[in-house]
C-alpha positions as CSV (number, residue, x, y, z in Angstrom):
1,M,-76.9,-62.8,19.8
2,S,-73.4,-63.8,20.6
3,L,-71.9,-64.2,24.1
4,P,-69.9,-61.4,25.6
5,L,-66.1,-61.7,25.1
6,T,-64.2,-63.4,27.8
7,E,-61.2,-61.7,29.4
8,K,-58.9,-64.3,27.7
9,E,-60.4,-63.5,24.3
10,K,-59.9,-59.8,24.9
11,E,-56.2,-60.4,25.9
12,Q,-55.7,-62.5,22.8
13,V,-57.2,-59.9,20.5
14,A,-54.9,-57.2,22.2
15,D,-51.9,-59.5,21.6
16,I,-52.8,-59.9,17.9
17,L,-53.3,-56.2,17.5
18,Y,-49.9,-55.5,19.1
19,I,-48.3,-57.8,16.6
20,L,-50.3,-56.6,13.6
21,Y,-49.7,-52.9,14.3
22,N,-46.5,-53.0,16.3
23,A,-46.5,-52.2,20.0
24,T,-45.4,-48.6,19.3
25,A,-48.1,-47.9,16.7
26,I,-51.2,-48.8,18.9
27,E,-51.9,-48.8,22.5
28,V,-54.7,-51.2,23.4
29,N,-56.6,-51.5,26.6
30,A,-58.0,-55.0,26.5
31,E,-61.0,-54.1,28.6
32,N,-62.3,-51.9,25.8
33,I,-62.2,-54.7,23.2
34,N,-65.7,-55.7,22.2
35,R,-67.7,-57.7,19.6
36,E,-67.3,-54.9,17.1
37,S,-63.5,-55.0,17.6
38,I,-63.6,-58.7,16.8
39,D,-65.7,-58.0,13.6
40,A,-63.3,-55.3,12.5
41,L,-60.2,-57.4,13.1
42,E,-61.9,-60.3,11.3
43,K,-62.3,-58.1,8.3
44,A,-58.7,-57.0,8.4
45,L,-57.4,-60.5,8.7
46,S,-59.6,-61.6,5.9
47,T,-58.1,-58.9,3.7
48,I,-54.6,-60.0,4.7
49,E,-55.5,-63.6,4.1
50,K,-56.4,-62.9,0.5
51,C,-52.9,-61.4,0.0
52,N,-50.5,-63.1,2.3
53,H,-49.5,-66.7,1.5
54,D,-48.4,-67.5,5.0
55,M,-51.7,-66.4,6.4
56,K,-53.5,-68.4,3.8
57,I,-51.7,-71.5,5.0
58,L,-52.3,-70.8,8.6
59,L,-56.0,-70.1,8.3
60,A,-56.6,-73.0,6.0
61,Q,-55.0,-75.3,8.6
62,L,-56.9,-73.8,11.5
63,I,-60.3,-73.7,10.0
64,G,-60.1,-76.8,7.9
65,G,-62.4,-77.0,5.0
66,S,-64.8,-74.3,6.2
67,S,-65.0,-71.1,4.4
68,L,-63.7,-67.7,5.6
69,I,-67.0,-66.4,4.2
70,S,-68.9,-67.5,7.2
71,K,-69.1,-64.7,9.7
72,G,-67.7,-65.5,13.1
73,W,-64.8,-67.6,11.9
74,F,-62.2,-65.5,13.7
75,R,-63.7,-65.8,17.2
76,K,-64.1,-69.6,16.7
77,T,-60.4,-69.9,16.0
78,L,-59.1,-67.1,18.1
79,S,-57.1,-69.2,20.6
80,K,-55.4,-71.2,17.7
81,I,-54.6,-68.0,15.8
82,H,-53.2,-66.3,18.9
83,R,-51.0,-69.3,19.7
84,E,-49.6,-69.4,16.1
85,V,-49.0,-65.7,15.8
86,T,-47.5,-65.2,19.3
87,N,-45.2,-68.2,18.9
88,N,-43.8,-66.7,15.7
89,K,-44.9,-69.7,13.7
90,I,-46.6,-67.2,11.3
91,K,-45.4,-63.8,10.3
92,L,-47.8,-61.1,9.4
93,N,-45.2,-59.6,7.1
94,G,-45.7,-58.8,3.4
95,L,-45.7,-55.0,3.2
96,A,-48.4,-54.9,0.5
97,C,-50.6,-57.2,2.5
98,R,-50.1,-55.3,5.7
99,V,-51.0,-52.0,4.0
100,T,-54.0,-53.3,2.2
101,G,-55.3,-55.3,5.1
102,A,-54.1,-54.0,8.4
103,I,-53.7,-50.3,7.8
104,Y,-56.9,-50.1,5.7
105,H,-58.9,-51.5,8.7
106,K,-56.9,-49.8,11.5
107,S,-59.3,-46.8,12.0
108,A,-62.3,-49.1,12.2
109,I,-60.6,-51.3,14.8
110,L,-59.5,-48.3,16.8
111,M,-63.0,-46.8,16.7
112,T,-64.5,-50.0,18.2
113,I,-62.0,-50.0,21.0
114,Q,-62.2,-46.3,21.8
115,Y,-65.8,-45.6,21.2
116,G,-67.5,-49.0,21.2
117,H,-68.9,-48.7,17.6
C-alpha cells in the first residue's frame, strides 16, 4: 500500500494538469487529487511519451535506465517532472501526441479528482 499524497505532490500534479490541459480547459482543486489521479495521469504521460520526442528525452533523463513499464514511476519522479514542465524546459506540444495521450485520458483523470475513483 502506498503512502497518501503529500500536499506538495497534489499541488505539483495540479500544476502539470493545468499545463497539459490548459488552465481554461480544466479546473483542478488540488485537495481532490488522489492516488487514482496519479495513476491516471501516469497512463496519460506514458501515452504521450510514446509519441512525443521531447517527452521521451525528458523522461529518459529523469528516470535513467529504468523502464516506464514499472508502475509508480511517475510519483517517484514527480518533483523533477514538475520542475522541468513548469520551467518551460519541456513542452507538451505535438498535437497528435496531445490528442492521443492527454485527451484520451482526460475523462479518467477528471473522474478520479471529482469522484475519487
